[in-house]
ZAMARGU-4260 file (C-alpha; in steps of 0.2 Angstrom, whole numbers, plus 5000, padded with zeros to 4 digits):
<rodrens>
0) 4999/4999/5001 | 5006/5017/4996 | 5009/5031/5009 | 5003/5044/4995 | 4989/5040/4982
5) 4988/5055/4970 | 4972/5058/4963 | 4971/5068/4947 | 4956/5077/4941 | 4945/5065/4953
10) 4949/5050/4942 | 4961/5036/4944 | 4969/5027/4929 | 4969/5008/4931 | 4986/5007/4921
15) 4994/5022/4931 | 5006/5023/4945 | 4992/5031/4956 | 4981/5015/4950 | 4993/5003/4955
20) 4995/5011/4970 | 4977/5009/4975 | 4974/4993/4971 | 4990/4988/4979 | 4989/4969/4985
25) 4974/4965/4974 | 4974/4948/4967 | 4970/4945/4953 | 4973/4964/4949 | 4957/4973/4942
30) 4954/4975/4924 | 4943/4983/4912 | 4925/4977/4910 | 4922/4963/4898 | 4905/4970/4895
35) 4912/4988/4892 | 4903/4997/4908 | 4914/5010/4917 | 4925/5006/4932 | 4938/4991/4938
40) 4931/4974/4935 | 4937/4960/4948 | 4934/4942/4944 | 4939/4929/4957 | 4948/4913/4951
45) 4949/4904/4967 | 4955/4902/4985 | 4957/4918/4996 | 4958/4930/4982 | 4949/4947/4985
50) 4955/4966/4981 | 4959/4980/4992 | 4957/4998/4983 | 4964/5010/4995 | 4958/5027/4989
55) 4962/5040/5004 | 4978/5048/5010 | 4980/5063/5021 | 4983/5081/5011 | 4989/5096/5022
60) 4977/5092/5037 | 4974/5076/5045 | 4955/5069/5045 | 4951/5062/5061 | 4936/5049/5064
65) 4926/5063/5071 | 4929/5073/5054 | 4922/5058/5044 | 4904/5060/5038 | 4902/5047/5024
70) 4911/5035/5013 | 4903/5028/4997 | 4906/5018/4981 | 4897/5014/4966 | 4897/4997/4959
75) 4889/4982/4953 | 4890/4964/4958 | 4888/4950/4944 | 4887/4936/4955 | 4878/4931/4972
80) 4880/4918/4983 | 4880/4926/5001 | 4883/4942/5008 | 4901/4937/5007 | 4898/4942/4988
85) 4896/4960/4993 | 4911/4972/4995 | 4912/4982/5010 | 4922/4998/5017 | 4935/4998/5030
90) 4942/5014/5038 | 4960/5012/5045 | 4969/5024/5058 | 4987/5029/5059 | 4998/5017/5071
95) 5003/5025/5085 | 5015/5011/5093 | 5004/5008/5109 | 4990/4996/5108 | 4991/4996/5089
100) 4978/4983/5083 | 4988/4978/5067 | 5007/4980/5060 | 5002/4996/5050 | 4986/5003/5058
105) 4980/5007/5075 | 4962/5003/5073 | 4949/4999/5060 | 4931/4999/5057 | 4922/4988/5044
110) 4906/4994/5036 | 4896/4980/5028 | 4879/4977/5021 | 4865/4970/5032 | 4860/4952/5028
115) 4843/4958/5023 | 4848/4970/5010 | 4842/4967/4992 | 4855/4964/4977 | 4850/4963/4961
120) 4863/4956/4948 | 4872/4968/4936 | 4863/4983/4943 | 4872/4998/4947 | 4871/5002/4966
125) 4877/5014/4976 | 4884/5009/4993 | 4887/5020/5007 | 4889/5023/5027 | 4878/5036/5028
130) 4859/5036/5026 | 4860/5053/5016 | 4874/5050/5004 | 4882/5065/4994 | 4883/5065/4980
135) 4868/5054/4978 | 4869/5044/4962 | 4853/5041/4952 | 4855/5023/4957 | 4848/5010/4970
140) 4856/5014/4987 | 4861/5003/5000 | 4867/5007/5018 | 4882/4999/5025 | 4874/4998/5043
145) 4884/4983/5049 | 4899/4991/5057 | 4913/4979/5065 | 4927/4988/5075 | 4944/4982/5079
150) 4953/4992/5093 | 4948/5008/5100 | 4943/5018/5084 | 4942/5033/5095 | 4935/5051/5089
155) 4952/5060/5090 | 4961/5046/5080 | 4967/5052/5063 | 4964/5042/5047 | 4977/5034/5038
160) 4968/5025/5024 | 4952/5021/5017 | 4947/5006/5007 | 4934/4997/4998 | 4937/4978/4999
165) 4929/4961/4994 | 4928/4945/5005 | 4942/4933/5004 | 4929/4920/5009 | 4918/4925/4994
170) 4912/4912/4981 | 4925/4907/4967 | 4913/4914/4954 | 4913/4932/4963 | 4913/4946/4950
175) 4913/4965/4955 | 4913/4981/4945 | 4918/4996/4954 | 4916/5013/4945 | 4917/5026/4959
180) 4923/5029/4976 | 4922/5043/4988 | 4921/5050/5005 | 4914/5066/5014 | 4922/5076/5028
185) 4921/5092/5038 | 4939/5097/5045 | 4937/5115/5052 | 4922/5120/5045 | 4928/5116/5026
190) 4918/5101/5018 | 4929/5088/5007 | 4917/5077/4997 | 4927/5071/4981 | 4920/5057/4969
195) 4934/5048/4961 | 4931/5039/4945 | 4941/5022/4942 | 4945/5022/4924 | 4951/5007/4916
</rodrens>
């Protein structure tokens, strides 16, 4: 995972250095969609394969857990086996050297969809941790209401990175397209709300 992920014109090209930094340790790496849809396409072939798209790194001011208001992604799920077929969001905080929950982060919180959420295969959907996402896309919306916390995840912890991920335990036929990612924060009364297009 890169310490600095440059975002150019609110888009990240798959074949660029920035793209490589974003998909990082994903296996197999994403590709262009075989059906010509915009975004990054992931097709699992077996084992514990998964993708991790890390799309936030700090600018001039640190963002704390309390500053973060929303994280979202837009995508399509092409194969459904169980809730493990659905991508989820993870927010990581900076390591402090004291009580860290991981080798490179202090704590983390994963946001996943509820087990009763309705998925329509191939339908472009906006997923978010807020019930009122901004920007609001003209698609079906699913709230990632199931929060799983590892470590403290205190309001004053500084955020290290944010990712959208797939589950390594998902079915071998898992196929997921992600076209947009972003977040909304308010730091010193300044709202930051990027919508980042993933371009293949």
